[in-house]
Each structure stands twice: as structure tokens, then as C-alpha cells.
C-alpha positions as CSV (number, residue, x, y, z in Angstrom):
1,X,1.6,-15.5,-0.5
2,X,-0.2,-16.1,-3.8
3,X,-0.9,-13.1,-6.0
4,X,-4.6,-13.5,-5.3
5,X,-4.5,-13.4,-1.5
6,X,-4.9,-10.1,0.2
7,X,-1.6,-8.4,1.1
8,X,-3.4,-7.3,4.2
9,X,-6.8,-7.4,5.8
10,X,-7.0,-5.6,9.1
11,X,-9.7,-6.4,11.5
12,X,-8.7,-4.7,14.7
13,X,-7.4,-1.4,16.1
14,X,-4.2,-3.2,17.0
15,X,-3.6,-4.1,13.3
16,X,-4.3,-0.6,12.3
17,X,-1.8,0.8,14.8
18,X,0.8,-1.7,13.7
19,X,0.4,-0.7,10.0
20,X,0.6,3.0,10.9
21,X,3.9,2.6,12.9
22,X,5.4,0.4,10.1
23,X,4.5,3.1,7.6
24,X,6.0,5.8,9.7
25,X,9.3,3.8,10.0
26,X,9.4,3.2,6.2
27,X,8.7,6.8,5.4
28,X,11.4,7.9,7.9
29,X,13.8,5.5,6.2
30,X,12.9,6.9,2.8
31,X,13.3,10.5,4.0
32,X,17.0,9.7,4.8
33,X,17.4,8.6,1.2
34,X,17.3,4.8,1.8
35,X,15.3,2.7,-0.7
36,X,12.3,0.7,0.6
37,X,12.2,-3.1,0.4
38,X,9.2,-5.1,-0.8
39,X,7.4,-5.2,2.5
40,X,8.0,-1.6,3.4
41,X,6.7,-0.4,0.0
42,X,3.7,-2.6,0.4
43,X,2.9,-1.4,3.8
44,X,3.2,2.3,2.7
45,X,0.7,1.7,-0.1
46,X,-1.5,-0.3,2.2
47,X,-1.7,2.5,4.7
48,X,-2.5,5.0,1.9
49,X,-5.4,2.8,0.8
50,X,-6.7,2.6,4.4
51,X,-6.6,6.4,4.8
52,X,-8.2,7.1,1.4
53,X,-11.0,4.6,2.1
54,X,-11.7,6.3,5.4
55,X,-11.9,9.7,3.7
56,X,-14.6,8.3,1.4
57,X,-12.7,8.0,-1.8
58,X,-13.9,5.6,-4.5
59,X,-12.0,2.4,-5.3
60,X,-10.9,4.0,-8.7
61,X,-9.6,7.1,-6.9
62,X,-7.7,5.0,-4.4
63,X,-6.1,2.8,-7.1
64,X,-5.2,5.8,-9.2
65,X,-3.6,7.6,-6.3
66,X,-1.9,4.5,-5.0
67,X,0.0,4.1,-8.3
68,X,1.5,7.5,-7.9
69,X,2.6,7.1,-4.3
70,X,6.0,5.5,-4.9
71,X,8.3,5.5,-7.9
72,X,10.9,3.0,-8.9
73,X,13.6,5.3,-7.5
74,X,12.0,5.0,-4.0
75,X,12.4,1.3,-3.8
76,X,15.1,-1.4,-4.1
77,X,15.9,-2.9,-7.4
78,X,13.4,-5.5,-8.4
79,X,10.6,-4.4,-6.1
80,X,8.4,-2.9,-8.9
81,X,8.7,-6.1,-10.9
82,X,7.9,-8.4,-7.9
83,X,5.0,-6.3,-6.7
84,X,2.6,-6.9,-9.6
85,X,-0.6,-6.7,-7.6
86,X,-1.5,-5.4,-4.2
87,X,-4.8,-6.6,-2.7
88,X,-6.1,-5.0,0.5
89,X,-9.4,-5.7,2.3
90,X,-10.4,-2.4,3.9
91,X,-13.3,-0.9,5.7
92,X,-14.7,2.2,3.9
93,X,-16.3,5.2,5.4
94,X,-19.8,3.6,5.0
95,X,-18.7,0.7,7.2
96,X,-18.6,-1.8,4.5
97,X,-15.4,-3.9,3.8
98,X,-14.3,-4.0,0.2
99,X,-11.3,-5.4,-1.6
100,X,-9.0,-2.9,-3.3
101,X,-6.8,-4.3,-6.0
102,X,-3.9,-2.2,-7.3
103,X,-2.2,-3.6,-10.4
104,X,1.5,-2.6,-10.8
105,X,1.4,-0.2,-7.9
106,X,5.0,0.9,-8.6
107,X,6.1,1.6,-12.2
108,X,9.3,-0.1,-13.0
109,X,10.8,3.0,-14.7
110,X,11.8,1.0,-17.8
């Protein structure tokens, strides 16, 4: 996946359900003290973006809150450095699909 391709663009209810279940699994893992891998961290942030768009938040509000969702201590070593950009195509409350780009979604803690 290139850095300019969307991390995820969901187009059906099945895609949405899949993301929701994957997010629940990742957050359950995190609640037991395990650190999230790259894909788990990405899917958690992706679901957050989807939920916030549905609630009518602006792209700026979504990107700001997405950067606060996970910390370096929540993920495996190297994940913050690898995940430099997260791009999600998501449908907003108004029915329009927009691209949300979150630069450095997880601070490296350095």
C-alpha cells in the first residue's frame, strides 16, 4: 500500500460491520494490556473516523481527535514511525463521501 492510497474506503454495510468487529477485538486486546499492531491501530483509528463523520464532525475535528486516540504506549514498537499517514474515504452525515487524512496519527513518544 502506498502512502497515498486510502487505508480503507468502505462501501457497504458488510464492510462497516467488519471494521466494527475488528475494532472491538483490538480494543479488547488493548484492555488486557496487550499492545496493538499496525493493522489493529489503523482499524481503531479508522472506526473512530467513521463514527465522528457520522456524528457530523468537521474534518479538522476528526483529524485532531484521531491524533489523541492512541498513544505510543498503546502500540507495538515501531508502529508510530511506520504509520505516518492514515487516509480514509468516509461518508459524512450529509451523505457525501470525503477523504480524511490524518498525518502522524500516533505520536512516537520520542
